[in-house]
C-alpha positions as CSV (number, residue, x, y, z in Angstrom):
1,M,14.0,-8.9,3.8
2,I,11.1,-7.3,5.7
3,K,10.4,-3.9,5.4
4,I,7.9,-1.9,7.4
5,G,6.4,1.6,7.1
6,L,3.1,3.7,6.9
7,T,0.6,5.0,4.2
8,G,1.5,8.6,3.8
9,F,4.2,10.5,5.4
10,G,2.6,14.0,6.2
11,D,0.0,13.1,9.0
12,H,2.2,11.5,11.5
13,E,2.8,14.0,14.4
14,E,3.0,11.2,16.8
15,L,6.3,10.4,15.2
16,Y,8.1,13.7,14.3
17,G,6.1,16.3,16.5
18,K,4.8,19.6,14.9
19,I,7.1,20.2,11.9
20,K,7.1,22.1,8.8
21,P,5.6,20.1,6.0
22,A,8.8,20.3,3.8
23,D,10.6,18.6,6.9
24,R,8.2,15.6,7.4
25,L,9.5,13.1,4.8
26,P,13.1,13.5,5.9
27,A,11.9,13.0,9.4
28,Y,10.0,10.1,8.6
29,S,12.5,8.2,6.7
30,A,14.8,8.3,9.9
31,Y,12.1,5.8,11.2
32,F,11.0,3.7,8.2
33,P,12.5,2.7,5.0
34,I,9.4,2.6,2.8
35,V,6.2,4.7,2.3
36,E,3.1,4.4,0.5
37,I,2.3,7.4,-1.6
38,D,-1.7,7.6,-1.4
39,S,-2.2,11.3,-3.1
40,S,-1.4,9.7,-6.5
41,F,-4.8,7.8,-6.1
42,Y,-6.7,11.0,-6.3
43,A,-4.6,12.7,-9.0
44,V,-1.5,11.6,-10.8
45,Q,1.2,13.6,-9.1
46,P,3.3,16.2,-10.8
47,V,7.0,15.2,-11.6
48,K,8.3,17.7,-9.5
49,N,6.6,16.4,-6.3
50,Y,8.6,12.9,-7.1
51,E,11.7,14.7,-7.6
52,K,11.6,16.5,-4.5
53,W,10.5,13.3,-2.4
54,V,13.4,11.3,-4.1
55,N,15.9,13.9,-3.1
56,Q,14.7,14.2,0.6
57,T,15.3,10.3,1.1
58,P,18.3,8.2,1.6
59,D,19.5,6.3,-1.3
60,T,17.8,2.9,-0.2
61,F,14.4,4.3,0.6
62,K,11.4,2.8,-1.4
63,F,8.4,4.3,-2.5
64,I,5.1,2.3,-3.3
65,V,2.9,4.4,-5.5
66,K,-0.8,3.9,-5.5
67,A,-2.4,3.9,-8.9
68,Y,-4.9,6.7,-9.9
69,Q,-8.4,5.9,-9.4
70,G,-9.1,6.1,-13.0
71,M,-6.7,3.1,-13.4
72,T,-8.7,0.9,-11.0
73,G,-12.3,1.7,-11.9
74,H,-13.4,3.9,-8.8
75,L,-14.5,6.9,-10.7
76,R,-17.8,5.3,-11.7
77,G,-19.3,8.3,-13.6
78,K,-17.0,10.9,-11.9
79,K,-15.0,13.0,-14.3
80,N,-11.7,11.4,-15.5
81,Y,-8.9,13.7,-16.0
82,Y,-7.9,11.9,-19.3
83,D,-9.8,11.2,-22.3
84,T,-8.2,7.7,-23.2
85,P,-6.5,4.8,-21.2
86,E,-3.4,5.5,-23.2
87,E,-3.3,9.0,-22.0
88,M,-3.8,8.2,-18.6
89,Y,-1.2,5.5,-18.3
90,Q,1.3,7.5,-20.3
91,A,0.7,10.1,-17.7
92,F,1.4,7.8,-14.8
93,H,4.5,6.5,-16.5
94,T,5.9,10.1,-16.8
95,S,4.9,11.0,-13.3
96,I,6.7,8.1,-11.6
97,A,9.9,8.4,-14.0
98,P,11.9,10.1,-11.1
99,V,11.4,7.5,-8.9
100,R,12.2,4.7,-11.2
101,S,15.3,6.7,-12.3
102,A,16.5,6.9,-8.7
103,G,16.1,3.2,-8.3
104,K,13.5,4.1,-5.4
105,L,10.1,2.7,-6.9
106,A,9.2,-0.7,-5.0
107,M,6.1,-1.2,-6.8
108,A,2.9,0.5,-8.0
109,L,-0.5,-0.4,-6.2
110,F,-3.4,-1.2,-7.9
111,Q,-6.4,-1.5,-5.2
112,F,-9.7,-2.4,-6.4
113,P,-13.2,-1.2,-5.2
114,P,-15.7,-3.4,-3.5
115,W,-17.7,-3.9,-6.6
116,F,-14.8,-5.2,-8.5
117,D,-15.7,-9.0,-8.5
118,C,-14.3,-11.9,-9.8
119,T,-15.7,-12.0,-13.5
120,K,-14.4,-12.7,-17.0
121,D,-14.6,-9.1,-17.9
122,N,-12.6,-7.9,-15.1
123,V,-10.1,-10.6,-15.4
124,D,-9.6,-9.2,-18.9
125,F,-9.5,-5.6,-17.4
126,L,-6.4,-6.8,-15.2
127,R,-4.7,-8.3,-18.3
128,E,-5.0,-5.0,-20.1
129,A,-3.8,-3.0,-17.1
130,K,-0.7,-5.2,-16.8
131,E,0.1,-4.8,-20.4
132,R,-0.1,-1.0,-20.1
133,L,2.1,-0.9,-16.9
134,L,5.1,-2.3,-19.3
135,D,7.8,-3.3,-16.8
136,V,6.7,-1.4,-13.7
137,P,6.2,-3.9,-10.8
138,A,2.6,-3.7,-9.7
139,A,0.8,-5.2,-6.6
140,I,-3.0,-5.9,-6.9
141,E,-5.4,-5.7,-3.8
142,F,-8.9,-6.9,-4.0
143,R,-11.7,-5.6,-1.9
144,N,-14.3,-8.2,-2.9
145,D,-14.2,-11.7,-1.6
146,S,-15.3,-13.5,-4.7
147,W,-11.7,-13.5,-5.7
148,Y,-10.9,-15.8,-2.8
149,S,-14.0,-17.9,-2.7
150,P,-13.4,-21.8,-2.1
151,D,-13.8,-22.3,-5.8
152,M,-11.6,-19.3,-7.0
153,R,-8.9,-18.9,-4.6
154,A,-6.5,-21.1,-6.3
155,R,-7.3,-19.9,-9.6
156,T,-6.9,-16.2,-8.7
157,L,-3.5,-16.9,-7.1
158,Q,-2.5,-19.0,-10.0
159,F,-3.5,-16.1,-12.4
160,L,-1.6,-13.4,-10.3
161,E,1.6,-15.6,-10.6
162,Q,1.2,-16.1,-14.4
163,E,0.5,-12.5,-15.0
164,G,3.4,-11.4,-12.8
165,W,1.2,-9.5,-10.1
166,V,2.5,-8.9,-6.8
167,H,0.0,-10.3,-4.4
168,T,-1.2,-7.9,-1.7
169,I,-2.0,-9.5,1.5
170,A,-4.7,-7.7,3.4
171,D,-5.4,-7.6,7.3
172,E,-9.0,-6.1,7.5
173,P,-12.4,-6.7,9.2
174,Q,-14.4,-9.5,8.0
175,A,-17.4,-7.4,7.3
176,G,-19.2,-9.2,4.2
177,S,-18.3,-9.3,0.4
178,G,-16.5,-5.8,0.6
179,S,-13.7,-7.4,2.5
180,I,-11.0,-10.1,1.9
181,P,-9.6,-12.8,4.2
182,I,-6.0,-12.9,5.1
183,V,-4.5,-15.0,2.3
184,P,-0.9,-15.3,3.2
185,V,0.6,-16.3,-0.1
186,A,3.4,-14.9,-2.4
187,T,2.8,-15.0,-6.0
188,R,6.2,-13.4,-7.0
189,P,9.5,-14.8,-5.5
190,D,11.1,-11.4,-5.3
191,L,8.2,-9.3,-3.8
192,T,5.0,-9.4,-1.7
193,Y,3.1,-6.5,-0.3
194,V,1.1,-6.5,3.0
195,R,-1.2,-3.9,4.1
196,L,-2.6,-3.8,7.6
197,H,-6.0,-1.8,7.7
198,G,-7.3,-2.6,11.1
199,R,-9.9,-5.0,12.4
200,N,-12.7,-2.2,13.3
201,T,-15.5,-4.5,11.9
202,S,-18.4,-2.0,12.9
203,G,-16.9,0.9,10.9
204,W,-15.8,-0.9,7.9
205,N,-19.0,-0.4,5.9
206,Q,-20.0,2.8,7.2
207,S,-19.9,4.8,3.8
208,S,-22.8,6.7,4.6
209,H,-21.2,8.2,7.7
210,P,-19.8,11.7,7.2
211,D,-16.4,10.7,8.9
212,W,-16.4,7.2,7.2
213,R,-12.7,7.1,6.3
214,K,-11.6,7.9,9.8
215,L,-14.2,5.5,11.3
216,R,-12.9,2.7,8.9
217,Y,-9.2,2.9,10.0
218,L,-10.0,3.5,13.8
219,Y,-8.2,0.3,15.3
220,R,-4.8,-0.4,17.3
221,Y,-3.6,-3.8,17.0
222,S,-2.7,-5.7,20.0
223,T,1.1,-7.2,20.8
224,A,-0.8,-10.5,20.2
225,E,-2.2,-9.6,17.0
226,L,1.2,-8.2,16.0
227,T,3.2,-11.3,17.1
228,E,0.7,-13.3,15.0
229,W,1.8,-11.0,12.0
230,R,5.6,-11.4,13.0
231,D,5.3,-15.2,12.9
232,R,3.2,-15.0,9.6
233,L,6.0,-12.6,7.9
234,L,8.8,-15.0,8.8
235,E,7.0,-17.8,7.3
236,L,6.4,-15.8,4.2
237,E,10.0,-14.6,4.0
238,Q,11.1,-18.5,3.5
239,T,9.4,-18.2,-0.2
240,C,9.8,-14.5,-1.0
241,K,12.9,-12.2,-1.3
242,D,11.3,-8.8,0.0
243,I,8.3,-8.2,1.9
244,Y,6.9,-4.6,2.2
245,V,4.4,-4.1,5.2
246,V,2.5,-1.0,5.6
247,F,0.2,0.1,8.4
248,N,-3.1,2.1,7.3
249,N,-4.8,2.3,10.6
250,N,-4.0,6.0,10.8
251,S,-7.4,7.5,12.2
252,A,-6.1,8.1,15.7
253,G,-2.4,7.7,15.2
254,D,-2.2,4.0,15.9
255,A,-0.4,3.0,12.8
256,T,3.1,4.7,14.0
257,P,3.3,2.6,17.4
258,N,2.1,-0.4,15.7
259,A,4.9,-0.3,13.0
260,L,7.3,0.5,15.6
261,E,6.3,-2.4,17.8
262,L,6.4,-4.8,14.7
263,Q,9.8,-3.7,14.0
264,S,10.8,-4.4,17.4
265,L,9.1,-7.8,17.3
266,L,11.2,-8.7,14.3
267,G,14.4,-7.1,15.5
268,I,14.4,-4.4,12.8
269,D,16.2,-1.1,12.9
270,G,13.9,0.5,10.4
271,G,15.8,4.1,10.2
272,L,17.8,5.0,7.3
273,A,18.7,8.8,8.2
274,P,20.0,10.5,11.0
275,R,17.4,11.0,13.4
276,Q,17.0,14.8,14.3
277,L,16.4,14.2,18.0
278,D,16.2,18.1,18.7
279,L,12.9,17.9,17.0
280,F,11.6,16.4,20.2
281,T,13.0,18.6,22.7
């Protein structure tokens, strides 16, 4: 089954209009059956947040929770809120417990930084992270192309399969070693994750720009590009039970129409909750 959604639920006025923050997730879940929680990257979220989100969504709704940046090596000298890896992972497990108990956790997402290249030390880091995750399903997204170099691609995919990682297939600009190619391969038969970041090549590596985050994800996929993804997803579905797809090209409100169009191309009615049409009157 192919399930489509967006990164975050709080900044999509083009979807649900100007409504109170407390009403945004219920409105969002009328259109999409999944959401990626990105606030968890910046800080492990309080249990009460997940309890609220679980209660605001239909029974079959699923969350992808992005791992805290201290778990993926993003801090590089910045303060970590936790003194030890054991403390950090325990906080993460405690945080997501309400989502797991409700049967609404699709997976955790470990997105690694561009400097996390294919080395023996980093392979060992991945093994340790997977052990600390216990039985939490976890997806891995690389941002360094060395993992998919001609001599490492097959070995990387084999390693992910052996370790039980969900492969994250990314669509992003081809802009040097800090970006990866589309590698449409499932490493688990039950689950694959797809993240569509846009193809703004000129904006991808502008980290010195004051609005670099917005610049990076400023892109709208064309119907032709989405049709390519429709065909790719249908092919993937032959080897993988569930495929989760999120659009991350949020800078100018392009993610929502792109996600809705892909749903249409696939013949999917993504909504799970009654749509509150009065919101748009």
